[in-house]
N, C-alpha and C positions, 0 to 999 in steps of 0.2 A: 747837780746836787740838789736843787730847788724842786725839781720834778721825783725824786726819791723821797725828799722829805714830805711831799705831798701825798705820796701813795703812802708811806708809814704812817702818817698823820689818819689818811683815810680807813686803813687796815686797822688801826687801833680803836678809832670811833666805831666802826662795822662791829668790830668786837664786844665793844662795851655795848652796843643797842643788841646785840643780839644774845648777850651773855657766853661768846665763844662758841656757839653753834657752827659759825661757818668754818671756823677750823676742824671740827670735829667731823662735817659732814666731807671736806676736801680728804681727810683720812681713811673715809668709808670703801670699802673695795666695790667698785662699779661706778661710784658718783662722779658726774662729770660735769662742767659748765655751771659751778657754782655762782651766783650773780646775786649783788646786793647794790640796790639802786640808791647813788647818795641824794639826799635832799635837804633843801637849807630849812632851818626852822619856821616855824610859822610865827608871823606877827601876831603880838597881843591884841591889837586893832581889828584883826581879822577873828580872833577868837570872840572878841566882846559883840562884833557885828553877828557872829552866829548866834550868840546865846540871845541876844535881842529879837533876831528873826523869828527863831524858833523857840521863845520863851521858855528856854529851859537853860540850866548850870551845867555845864561841863564838871565830870567828876574832877578832884582835884589831880589824881595819877593821870588822867588823860590830860588833861591840860599841861601838866609838865611834859607827858611824852609830844605832845604836839610843838609845844617849847623849846624840844630838842631836835624833832624832826617831822617834817610836816608829809607824816604818813611813813609806811613801810612797806617794802617790796622786796622779797628774797624769793628767790627761785633756782633749783637744783635738777638735774636731768640723770639718768642712767645711759650707759652704755650697753647695747644689745645688739648683737651680729653686727659689730662695727657703725651701728648707728645711735645718734643720741636721741632718748626717748624722753621728753620733759616729765617729771614724777610731782616734785614737790614745790609748793607755793605758800608763802606766808604772807598774808597781806591786810593791811589795814588803811583805809581811805584816808586820803587827805583830808583839810578841813572843810576845802571846795566841795568834796564829793560826798561829805559825810551829810547826805542828803536824806528827806523823807520818804518813808519807804512807800506811804500813799500820797501818790501826786495828787495837787488838784485838779477837779473836774474841770475839763477844758470846755471852751465854748460851742468845738465844733461835735464834741462827743454825742452819742445818743442821749435822749431824754431820758431814759428806763435802762439805759446800758448797766448790765452787774458790775460789781466792785467789791472787793475784798471786804468793805465794811457791810455787805450783806449776810458774811458769814455770821455775824454777830447776832445773835436772837435772844431774847430774855426768856429761859426756859428755865426754873429752878432745878429740874428733876435732873436736866443734863449739864448743869452748872459743873463744871471742874474746880479742883483745888480744897477740895474738903481733906482732911486730916493734915498731914506732915507735908503733901505736895502743895506748892505753892500754885497760885490761880494763875493761868496763863495771861497774857496780854490781850487784848481786844485790838480789833482792826478800827473801830470807830473812834470817837473822839473823846473817850476814857482813857486812852495812851498815847503817848508820841515815841514813834518808832523811827528809828534813824541805822541807815545800812551802814555796816562798816565793812563787809567782806561780802562779794558775791558767791565764794566757795566754787568759782566756775563751774557754776550752773548747777550745783549738788543742793543748795539751800542758800541760808541769808544768814550771817551772825549780824546780829543787831542790838544797837543800844536802845533801852525801852525805859520809858519814864511811865510809870503806871499811875492810877488814881488820879488822873490831872482834871484840873476844874479850866474852863476857857476863861483865859484873862489872868491867869493865876501863873507865877514861874513855878516851873518843876525843877526839884531838886535831886530827888532819890531815883537813882537808875540801877538797872542789871543789865547783864549781858545773856541774850538769849539767841536761841539757833532755831530756824524757820526751817523746816525739813521741805522735801517738794510734794509732799502732801498736803501741806499748810496746817501743819501742827506744830506747836511751840514747844520747845525742850530748854529750860533753864540750863546754863553753861556754869556762869560764877555770878558772883555779887558785886565782883569789880574787874576793873579794867586791868590792875596788875596781876589779878589771879588768872584773866583770860590769857595773858601776854603769855605769862610763865607757861599754860598749858598750852598755848600755840608751840613755842618753842620747843615743849616737851615731845609733842608729838612731830616735830620735824615738817610740819605743814603737808605732811602725807594725805593724800586722795581722801576725803570721805572721813577723815578724822573726827569730826563732830558728831558722827551717827555712832562713836561709841558711847555717849552719852544718852543715846534715845533706845528704846525697849527692843527693837530690831536690829539693830547694829549696822555695821557699815554692808558692804556688797562682798560675796568671795573673794574677788581679785584684789579690793583694797585690803582686806584680810590679809591676803597671800604677803602683799607689798609691807604691810605694818608687821608681820610676822618674819619678815626678812631684815629690816631695817630699825624695828624698835623691838625686839624681842621679850624685853623684859618688863616694859610696860603694857604690850600687847598681851602676854601672856597673863598677868594679873586682871587686866579688864575683862579679858576673855574668861576665866575662871569664876569671876564674880557674874557675869552675865548669863553664860552658860557652860557649864562643866563640861558638856558631853561634846562640844564644838569644836575641840582641839583634834579627835580624832578623823574630821575630814580636811583637815590641812596638811599640804605636801610640807615636809621638811626639807628646806631647803640651805643649803651651806654658801654664803656670800663669796667665800672663796674659791668655789668650784664654778659657782653659777654663771660668772661672767668671764671665765677662760674661753679661750679662742678653741674652734672646734677641733679636735686632733684626728688625723687621719685613721680609721681604723683599719689593722692590716686584713687583708683577704685570707679567709679561712682555706688552708690547703684541704682539698678534696680527700677525703678518707675511702681508702679500698673497702670493697665490702668482703665479708667472710668468705663468701663463695669463689671470690677471685682469690684470695688469699690461698684457698685450700686448692685450687686448679693450679696455680704456678708453682705451689709445692709440688704437688704429685708431678706435673712435668718435669721439674727439675729432677725430681728422684728417678724418673723414669728414664730420663738421659743419661745421669751418672751409671745407672745399672747397664744400660747398654753399651757405654763405652767400657766398662768392667768386664762384660761379656766377650768383648771383641778381642780385647788384651789377652784373654786365657787361649 
């Protein structure tokens, strides 16, 4: 009885943390192996230690999240040809793994080795952020950047503090996405908005690229059109109205059914064979009738 109560309690906590997305995924066609990793809440002293070490104040919503669970890991797979293929992943690093994007220079590194900070140069003509577009983060000391999700190697979701001064505690933060070409894209201004965005996109591959000018890869678009048709179609129409014509229309109720054996078609007789057999039958009937006379 105690094990049943613990499993029910865990399932209730998982549904509350994921806003019921686990139950929705389990009811989707073809989705299997939905896994939610249970974690203990982070201790307050670990949060204070992180803030003192990095000279930053955690946002209130992110602090409340860590006091509920020390990070998040939710994965799910699809069944294709009787094989489970990992597809969705929702990940938020724990407090211990919420480390800076730029690691300190090691004593064993080369003296003139290039780094990400070398990508920042002062040129007023190439400086972005003009108009309504926000200025992107910098890799140097002007910003403090912490990795929240590695995105399976497709980029990095980062907690970014901009306009920082050495020795001064930073307080204002935003959630940015760093793609594989090392370009920055603003996702949300708060952690709560990003958390809802991640759950809305079901943790599909490359979902962060929907907020970039070039969008996700064609394969990621196919998965999004299959499991997230409403959100994906609206984002697609805003980004590229003509891109929908290049996608295959998939029905999830048919896509994951077993392959049915196709019946072998019977060979059709040609017209000459049919005419020849008809002439032979008529000739044989004529001979039989002549013999009777």
